N, C-alpha and C positions, 0 to 999 in steps of 0.2 A: 817156637820150639824150645824144648829145654835144653840146658847146658850141662845137666847132670850126666856124668858118663854112664852111671848105672842105668838111668833112664834110656839113654841112647842105645845101650847094648840090648835092652829088653823091648825097645820100641817097636820092633817087628811083630813080636808075639803079642805085645800090648795092643798094637793097632789092629791085629787080626781079631782079638778077642773082643776089643771095643766094637769093631765092626759087626761081629757076630751078635753081640748084646744089643746094640742099637737097632740092627735089622730085625731081630727077634721082637723087640718091643714094638717097633713101628709096624711090623706085619701083624703082631697081635691086635694092636689098635685098629688096624684096617679091617681085620676080620670081625671085630666086635662091632665097629661103626656100620659095616655092610650087613651084618647079621645073616650071612650066607657062606656056604662053602662050595658054590657052583665053580666049577673049573676056571671059566673065563675070569671070574671075579678074583679068584685065588692068584691065578697067574699075574693078572694086572697088579694086584696088591704085592705080590713078591717083587715084582720088577720096580715099582714105584718106591717100595720100601727100601730096596737095595740101592737105588739111585740116590735116594735122600740120606741113607746111612753113608754111603760113599763120600758124598759132599761134605757131610758134617765132620766125620772122622778125618778125612783128608786135610780139611782147612783148619782144624784145631786140635789141641792136645786134650781137650776136655773127656772125650770118650775113650782115651787110651789107657784104660785101666786093666790091669791083669788079673785073671781069676786065680784064686787058690782055694784049696778046701776051706781055710779059716775065713776067707772073704765071702764065700757062699754060705757058710754057716751063719754069719753075722748078718748077711742080707735077709736070710730066713727068719732070723731072730727079729730083726728090725720090723719086718713085715708084721710078725705076730704082735710085737710092742705096739706098732702103730694102730693095728685092728683094735687091741685092748684099749688104748688111749682114746680111740675114736668112739668106742662104745661108752666108756666112761664120761667123755665129754657130752655126748648125746643124752645120756641119763641126767647128767647135771642140767643141761638146757631144758629137758622136760620138767625138772623140779623148778626152775625158774618160771617156765610158762604156765605151768599148773598151780603155783603157789598163790594163796589169796593176796599176798602182799610180796612184791618183788623187792628183795633187800640185796641190791648189787652196788659195787663201787667200781665203775668203770674208770680205766685210766691207761695210761702209756707207760711201760716199764722198759728198761734197757736190760738186755741179757748179753753175756759175752760168749763168742764162739771160740772153740778150740780148732774147728776144722779150717783147713787152709785151702782145699782144692775148691774150684768154682762149682763142680757139680755136687760135691758133699755139701756145700752152703747152700746150693739151690735145693737140694732134697730136704735139708733141714727147715728152710724157710717154708717150702710147701707142705711139709708135715705139720708145721705149727699152723699155717693158714688154713689147712684143710680140716684141722680140729676146731670143732664148734667152741665159740667163746674166745677165740684168739685170732688176731690178724697181724701180719708183719706189716709194719708202716714204713720202715726205712732200714737200709743196711749201710752201715758206716764202719769202714775198717774192720774191726773184729767184734763189732756189736750189732745186734738186731734190736730195733725198737718195736715193741709189741704192743697193739691195743689189746688190753685183757679186759673181758667183760667184767669179771670180779677180782679185782686186785687183791691178792692175799699179802703180798710184801712188795716194797719198793727197793729192798736191797738187791743189787744186781746179781750177786753170787747165789743167794737163796732163790731169786727168780729164775735164775739159769737152771739150777737144779730142778726146780718144779716144772718149767715149761720146756726146756731143751733136753734135760738130763736123760730121760728115757731113750730118746731117739739118737743123742750125740754119741754115745759111747759105741753104738753100732755102726752108725755112719762114719765114724772116725777109722775104723778098722776097714770098712769097705772103701771109702774113698780117700781117706787121708786128711 
């Protein structure tokens, strides 16, 4: 639990908002996986999602994030940025695959994170790992070590701007 007085004052609302957020996410995943909206499946999914969300939110501070219009805006912006970066990376991968000669320089680069919250760091690492051509190898303190299919730079600051920059500014507002 946090010792920050402002966090403690807002923890009830943040707990409820985190609960709703996680329940909604788990319930949506349940519906997608089951690919049906039959009433028994929906009811079981709602109950299981509620139970799991309750356990996760009750046992840790990770999901206790408050909603504000600014956070919602930045989450929507992050989603758009992620989609654009995903399309760009896939087009880049197609260029490598269909090129008569593959000219790549694979390697591991270090990038620095500004994010402090565990869920923000997780979201950043997943955003990078889900983008073709990059994979998170290790997390150490405030650094991520990324296997980059085609290393453009080994300078940590420039690599941070190139790899994490598009995601991090929005995730920092949403998760801290």
